[in-house]
N, C-alpha and C positions, 0 to 999 in steps of 0.2 A: 622454521628453518629445517630443511631436510638433512638428515644425517646420512653419510656414506657408510652403509652397512657392509660388513665383509661378505664377499661372495661365497656361496657354499662350495666346499671342496669336493671335487669329483671322487666318488667312492671307488670307482674303477681305477683311478690313478693311484689312490692310496693302497689298494690291494696289490697292484703291480709293483709299487715301490717297496712294499713289505716283502713281497716274494723275491724281488731282486736282492734285498738286504739279506734274507735268509739263505738264498742260493750262494751268494758270495761268501757269507760266513762259513758255509759248509766247504766250499772249494778251498778257502784259505787255510783249512785245517786238515791234517791227515785223517782224523776222524773226530767226531764231536757229538755230544748228546743234545737232545731237545732242551733240557734245562739250561745247559751251557749256552746254547744259541739264544735263548730268551734273556739270559743275564747279559750276554755280549751285545745284543741288539737293542735291548730295552723293550722288546715286544712281549706281550703276555704269553704264557705257556700254551693256552688254548689256541691262540693265533698261530704260534709256531707249529703246533701239532697239526693244525688244519693245512697249513702251507706245505709242510713236509709230506703229508699224505698225498697232496696233489703232485708234488715233485717226484714222488716215487711211483705212484700208480698211473698218473696221466701223462707225465712228461718223460719219465724214465731217466731223469738227470741225477737222481740220488738213490743210493742203495743202503740197506742195513748191513752192518758188518759184525753184528753180535752185541753182546752186553758188556758193560763195564762193571768192575767190582764196586759194591756198595756195602757200607757197614751195617745198614739195616734197611728194611723195606725192599721193594722190588727194584732191581738194578735197571737203569735206563738203557735203551738201545743206543748203539753208536752208529753214526751216519757218516757217509763219505760221498764225495762227488763221483758220479759214474762216468769217468773219463774213458774207461777201458772199452766199453761197448757202444760208444757213440763216436761218430767220425766226421771229418771235415776234409775238404780238398783245398790246397793252396797252389796258386800259379804265379810265378814270377815271369811276367811278360817283358822280356828284356830286348835290348837292341840287337844282340846276336843270337840269343837262345830263348826258347820257352822252356822253363823248368817247372815241373809240377810234381806234387807229392800228395798222397792220401795218408792221413794219420788219424789216430784216435785223438780224443780231446786232451789226452795227457802228452801230446806231441810225440808219440811213438810212431815213426814213419813205417808204413806197411807196404807201400808201393811208390815208385818214383820213376820219372822219365824226363829226359832232356832231349829236345830236338831243335834244329836251326829255326830261327824266326822267319827267315826269308823276307827281310825287311822291305825289299824293293817290290814285293807283291802288293796287290790291292788290299785294302784293310779287311775286306770280307774274307779273303784267302787267309790272312794272318789269324783272324778270329776263328775261322774254321779249324785252323791248326790247334788253337787253344782248346776248342771243343773236342778235337780228336784226342788230345792229351788227357782230358777229363774222362772220356769214355774208356780209354785204355787203362787208366789208373783204377777205375771201378772194376773192370774185368780182371785185372791182375790181382787186385786185393782180395776178391772173393769174400766180401763182407755183406752184411745185411743192408741192402741199398736203402731200405726205409729208415735206417738210422744215420744216414748221411745228412748233415744239417745244411750244407751248402758249399759254395765255391767262393773263395776269396781270391781276388786278383790284384797283384801289385803292378803298377804301371807308372812310368814317368810322365811328367807333364802337369798342366793346370787342370784341376778338377772343379767343376761347378757342382757343388753339393746340392744346391736347391733344385737344379734341373736334372741331377744325377747323370751328367755326361762328362766325357773327357773333352774339355774345352779346347786344349791345344797341346800337341806333342811335337816339338821341333824335330826330334830325331826321326820319328815316323812320318812327319809331315801330315798329321791327322788333325782335323778340326771337327768339333761337335759330334763325337762318336758315342752312341748309346750302347756302351759295352755290356751292361747288365741285361738290357732288353734283348739284345741280339743273342748273347750266350744262353740266356734262360730258355729261349725257344728251342735250342738244341740239347741242352743238358738236362732239362726238366728238373732243375734244382734252383734254389735261390742263388743268385750271383751278386756279390757285393765287391766293388773295386774302390781303390783309393790310390793316392800318390804314393810311390814306392817308399819314400823316406818316412812319411807319416806311418805307413804300414810297418816299416822296420821298427819304429818307435813302439808301436803296439805289440810287436813280437817281444821286445825287451820288457814291456810292461807285464805281459801275461806269462811269459816263459823264461825271461832272463833276469836282468837286474831289478825289475819292478818289484820283486819281493823285498828289496832293501830300500829302494828309493821311489818316491811317488812324484818327485819333481826333477825331471831330467830332460836333457836335449839330446836328440839323436842326429848326428851329422852323417850324411851319405856322401862319401868322397870317392867318386868313380868317374864314369864318362862325363857326368855333370856333377853338380854339387847342390845339395838341398838339405833342409833340416826339418825335423819333426819335434814338436814340443809336447811333453806330458806335464800337465799342471794339476796338482792335487789328484793324481791318478786318472786323469782324463785327457784325451788328445785335444789339442787346441787347434781350431780350424780357421779362426778369424771370421770376419763378418760375412764373407762370401765363399769361405771354404778353401781359400788358396794360400793360407799362411805358410811360411817356411821357405820362400823362394830366395834363400840367402845367396844363391849362385849369381843373382843379379844385383847384389850389393856392390857399391863402388869400392874397389880395393886399391886401384892405382889410376888416378885421373890422367897420368902422363902416358899410360900404356897405349901402344898401337895395336894391341891384340883385341880382336872383335869378338863379342859374345853373340850367342845365338839370338839374343833379344834385340840385337842391332846396335847396342852401345859398346863403347870401348872401355877396357879396364875393369870390367866386372870380375868378381871373384872367380866365377866359372871360366872366364876367358883366360885367366892367368894361372889358375891353380887346379883345375879339374884335369881329368885324363886327357881330354882333347886340348885343354889349355897348355898342359905340359908339353904335348907334342908340338903345338903351335910355337911355343917359346923356343924349343930345341931347333925347329926348322929356321926360326928367325936368326938364331945364333950361327947356324951353318951357312945361311944365306949371306951373313955378314963376313964370312970367311974364316970363322973360328975352326981350328982343327979338333976333330973328335972322332972316336971310333964309331960313332953313330953313322958317319958317312959310309963306312964300309958295311955296316949292318944292314942299312937300307939299300945297299948296292946302287947308290947314287940317286935313288928315287925318294926325294924328300917327302913326298906325300905318303910314303910307307912308314914313316917314323911313328911309333906309338909310345904311350906313357910307359908301357911294360919294357920297351927297349931302353928308354931313358933310365928307368930304375935299375935295370940290369947293368947298363954301362956305368952308372953311378957306383954301384956295388963293386964294380971292377976297377974303380979308381979314375974313371974318365972325368976330367975337371969340368968340362962344359956340362955334362950330364949331372954332376954333383951340384953345380951352381944352380941349374934349372930346377932340380928336384928340391933342393934346400929352400930356394926362394918360394916355390909353390907351398911347401909345408909351412914356412914362416907366414905367408899370407893367410893360409887357413887358420893358423894359430891366432893371428891378430884379429880375425873376424870372430873366432870363438871367444876371445877375450871380451869383445864388445857384447856378445850374446850373454855372457856370464854377468856382466855389469847390468844388463837390462833385465834379465829374467831371474838371476840369483838361484840357479839350479843346484841340486845336490851332486849331480854328476853330468858329464858329457860323454856320450857313447859314440864312437866313430867306427863306421863300417864302410863297405864299398871296396872296389878293386884296388885303390891306392894303399889300403892297409896291408896288402901283401908285402909292401916294402918294409914292414915292421918298424923298428926303432928309427930308421932313416926318416920316416914320416912323423912318428910320435914324439921323438925328443925335441925337434924344433917347435912343434906345436906346444908342448908343455913349457918350453922356455919362453915362447911368445906370450902364453897365458900368464906366466909368472911375472913377466916384465910389463905387460900392457894392461892387465886387469887390476882393478882395485884390490889391494892385498886383503882387505877385510872381506871382499866378496869371493875371492878365489882361494882363500886359505884352505878351505875344507872341500873344495870341488874335486872330485875324482875324474881324471881323463882316462877313459877305458876303451879297449877294443870291443867291438860288438860281440855279444855272447856266442853267436852262431856263425861268425866269419862270413864266408861267401854264401851261406844259406840264410843269411839274415832276412832277405826280401821274401823268400818263400815261407819262412817261419812266421814272418809278419802277416803274410797272406792268410795263413791258418788262423792267426790271432784275430784277424779282421772279422771272421765269423764267430770265433769264441767271444770276442768283445760284445758283439750284437746279441749273442745267445745269453750271456750272463746278465745283460740288461733287458732280456726278453723282448728284443726288437726284431726277431725273425720267427717265423712259424715253426712250431715243433713238428718233426716229421709225422706224417699221417693226418695232420690238421691243415696243411698248407693248401692253398687254392691254386689250381693250375692257371697259368696265364696264357691267354690266346695271343698268337702273333699273326699278323696279316699274312695270309697264304701266298699273296702275289708278290711278296718282296723276296729279294735274293737271300735274305737271312733265313727264310723258311726252308731252304734246301738242306738236305741231310749232308753232313760233312763226309768226306771220303774216308775209307778205312785207313787206320794209322800206318799200316804196312806199306801203303802207297805214298806216304808223305814224309818219310824219314829223311 
């Protein structure tokens, strides 16, 4: 009878895993010695010493900061993550604007630029504008280009992680777009992209509340609604990479408001920015009196969630009803997510958070009333750490996350990628001064 013998473990995989462990231990500390790393990780001191040498001399990701005091013997060197002299670019590819920043790995912004998206343009024109922003940021920052690790892009829509394409974006009306492949041909840098809400969650993980919590949910409440899940310090993608589409959760089966997915009564249809505007228009069409009628000068199509929030703050009853109901619906959905995932915290970002407590208080009330008390008792409901910069900070973290897991090439070691010269994508983007 044959025995199933264990398969040999790939030594390259073990080396990479050990290197990731050491690198993350160094980043999580202000400064740390090799013996402390060995004790903290369970690796042998010779293994730690070898890995640290590589991280300093070959990768440039770690630096010596001096020596620590020792009672006897030779004092060990202190090490720290070299975030100061390594750089990354983040781009928030939004419905109205493209917002880009170049920062070091410590999230210190060195240059930034915001330009209109020109959403009605062809997708190649929009992506060229992204490339223009990237090139402008590099010129303005005047940093060592060889130490720029890559470009992270936050974009709405469904992402097919296996094929690395933007499968569908309803706002842009895009299908099957190879964002990384197209932008890499222009930027000559690795380009990684992901759904904006999952990217926001990564930003919180690496630069925000992630230092306190390793299990949390990030909810993006803006023009649409989505969620990103961080479980045990890692983003959750689901089996096909599209997890987090809470905007299409059924929230009100009796609603006559239609979602972009085609169904009625979805959370996004009744509680997102465009859902709030839809609900306000519906109330005015029914004859309700509201200051919104004057604000939009009789053009119901001009009503926005921002108008509704402003009118609600001014005491307009219709606006207050609409906004309160939207916040309540978001809270009820979050209560369900808490019961399912049991997070330590729920972080809420996006344009609707500009309404402050008018949004947060109904959400907290709904969570307290609808979620299991044992589940919700210790869950913190928090505003996003970076406010309206959450998406772009997450885009920076998209590269940092891959870097800390050694999933992207170190500058100087990357292989250039050829792009077919006969495609439109091979054309050089216009100068930024011509496209503002």
